C-alpha positions as CSV (number, residue, x, y, z in Angstrom):
1,M,99.6,109.7,119.8
2,E,100.1,109.5,116.0
3,L,103.5,110.2,114.3
4,S,103.9,111.1,110.7
5,G,105.5,108.5,108.5
6,G,104.9,105.4,110.4
7,P,104.9,103.0,112.1
8,T,106.4,100.5,109.6
9,K,103.7,98.1,108.3
10,D,104.0,94.5,109.6
11,E,104.5,93.0,106.2
12,V,107.3,95.5,105.3
13,M,108.8,95.0,108.7
14,A,108.9,91.2,108.2
15,I,110.9,91.6,105.0
16,S,113.1,94.3,106.3
17,L,114.1,92.4,109.4
18,F,114.7,89.2,107.4
19,K,117.0,91.2,105.1
20,L,118.8,92.7,108.1
21,G,120.1,89.2,109.0
22,L,120.3,90.0,112.7
23,L,122.2,87.4,114.8
24,E,121.5,86.5,118.4
25,G,123.2,89.1,120.7
26,D,123.9,91.7,118.0
27,T,124.2,95.4,118.8
28,F,121.6,97.2,116.7
29,A,120.7,100.8,115.8
30,D,117.1,101.9,114.9
31,I,117.6,105.2,113.1
32,G,114.5,107.2,112.8
33,C,112.9,104.9,115.4
34,G,109.5,106.6,115.4
35,T,107.1,104.6,117.6
36,G,109.8,102.1,118.5
37,K,108.1,99.2,116.7
38,I,111.3,97.9,115.1
39,S,113.3,98.2,118.4
40,L,110.6,96.4,120.4
41,A,110.4,93.6,117.8
42,L,114.1,93.0,118.1
43,S,114.6,93.7,121.8
44,H,114.5,90.0,122.7
45,R,117.2,89.0,120.2
46,T,119.8,91.7,120.7
47,S,122.2,92.6,123.4
48,K,121.8,96.4,123.0
49,I,119.6,98.7,120.9
50,Y,120.2,102.3,120.2
51,A,116.9,104.0,119.2
52,I,117.5,107.4,117.6
53,D,115.0,110.0,116.4
54,R,115.1,113.7,115.9
55,R,111.5,114.1,117.1
56,K,111.1,114.4,120.9
57,E,107.6,113.1,120.7
58,A,108.8,110.0,118.9
59,I,111.4,109.3,121.6
60,D,108.9,109.9,124.4
61,L,106.3,107.5,122.7
62,A,108.9,104.8,122.0
63,R,110.4,105.0,125.5
64,E,106.9,104.6,127.0
65,K,106.1,101.6,124.9
66,A,109.5,100.0,125.8
67,E,108.9,100.5,129.5
68,R,105.5,98.9,129.2
69,A,107.0,96.0,127.4
70,G,109.9,95.6,129.8
71,A,112.4,96.1,127.0
72,D,115.3,97.3,129.2
73,N,118.1,96.9,126.6
74,I,116.9,99.8,124.5
75,R,118.7,103.1,124.9
76,F,116.9,106.2,123.5
77,F,118.6,109.2,122.0
78,H,116.8,112.4,120.9
79,G,118.7,114.2,118.2
80,E,120.5,113.7,114.9
81,A,121.9,110.3,114.1
82,V,125.0,111.9,112.6
83,D,125.8,113.4,116.0
84,F,125.2,110.2,118.0
85,L,126.5,107.4,115.8
86,P,130.2,108.4,116.1
87,T,130.0,107.9,119.8
88,I,129.2,104.1,119.4
89,D,132.2,101.8,119.7
90,Q,130.6,98.7,118.0
91,L,127.5,98.3,115.9
92,D,126.5,95.1,114.1
93,C,123.3,96.0,112.3
94,A,121.3,99.2,111.5
95,F,117.8,99.9,110.3
96,I,117.1,103.3,108.8
97,G,113.4,104.0,108.8
98,G,113.8,107.7,108.5
99,S,116.8,110.0,108.7
100,G,118.0,113.3,107.4
101,N,121.6,113.3,106.2
102,L,121.2,109.7,104.8
103,E,124.5,109.9,102.9
104,R,126.4,110.9,106.0
105,V,124.6,108.3,108.2
106,L,125.5,105.5,105.7
107,R,129.1,106.7,105.6
108,I,129.3,106.7,109.5
109,L,127.8,103.2,109.6
110,H,130.3,102.0,107.1
111,T,133.2,103.5,109.1
112,L,131.8,101.7,112.2
113,G,132.1,98.4,110.3
114,T,128.3,97.8,110.5
115,R,127.8,94.3,109.1
116,S,124.2,94.9,107.9
117,I,122.3,98.0,107.0
118,V,118.6,98.2,105.8
119,V,117.0,101.4,104.6
120,N,113.3,101.7,104.1
121,A,112.3,104.4,101.7
122,V,109.0,105.6,100.2
123,K,110.6,108.3,97.9
124,V,112.4,107.4,94.7
125,E,115.0,110.1,95.5
126,T,115.8,108.4,98.8
127,L,116.1,105.0,97.0
128,H,118.5,106.6,94.6
129,L,120.6,108.3,97.3
130,A,120.8,105.1,99.3
131,I,121.8,102.9,96.4
132,T,124.4,105.3,95.0
133,T,126.0,106.0,98.4
134,M,126.1,102.3,99.2
135,E,127.6,101.6,95.8
136,Q,130.3,104.3,96.4
137,L,131.1,102.6,99.7
138,G,131.2,99.1,98.1
139,I,128.4,97.8,100.4
140,F,125.3,97.7,98.2
141,K,123.7,94.3,98.1
142,E,120.2,94.8,96.7
143,A,117.0,96.9,96.5
144,V,113.6,95.4,96.9
145,H,110.3,97.0,95.9
146,V,107.5,95.9,98.1
147,Q,103.8,96.5,97.3
148,V,101.4,95.0,99.8
149,S,97.6,95.0,99.7
150,R,95.3,94.0,102.6
151,S,91.8,92.5,102.3
152,S,88.9,94.8,103.1
153,P,85.2,94.2,103.0
154,L,83.3,95.7,100.0
155,A,79.5,95.3,99.3
156,G,79.3,91.9,100.9
157,G,82.6,90.7,99.3
158,T,86.2,91.3,99.7
159,M,88.6,93.6,97.9
160,F,92.2,94.5,98.4
161,K,93.4,97.9,99.4
162,P,97.0,98.7,98.6
163,I,99.4,100.0,101.2
164,D,101.9,102.6,100.0
165,P,104.8,100.9,98.2
166,V,108.2,100.8,100.0
167,Y,111.7,100.3,98.8
168,I,114.0,98.2,101.0
169,I,117.7,98.9,100.3
170,V,120.2,96.4,101.7
171,G,123.8,96.9,102.3
172,G,126.7,95.7,104.4
173,T,129.4,93.1,104.4
174,P,128.9,89.3,104.0
175,V,128.3,87.3,107.2
176,C,131.0,84.6,107.8
177,L,129.5,81.8,109.9
């Protein structure tokens, strides 16, 4: 089954997860979880994952993949993140790969005291909204523009085909170790 808008490309995921700064045993939310790729990648390092998507087919696919992988610490929620997030007591990190109501989601994450938030965006408008909202909340750290190209054969040689550029917006509070 194919879902629109994903899954997150490996190279972008590597940078996004590095910027997330996940610590062993963290509680994590994957907002707009899509295929569940991010949740599955982090399932061995977290105590609990909340995978949230408004598309039932996304939740069904992600749940199926998690069951096959034996990732039993992922809890799936079909619906709007703004309806589910306030029911969480504690949340260390959040990845937003897709979400309506981005401003409200960011405000809820801030209210929860979420230490680290990473938003992936392909639209300039989403980039702007994420940055301005995080700035208003006093949690904006940085934005990174990622452009990746992969090798591809061409006429007996090799060329590079670009993958759509992605903006990675990072927010949260400093980690005290």
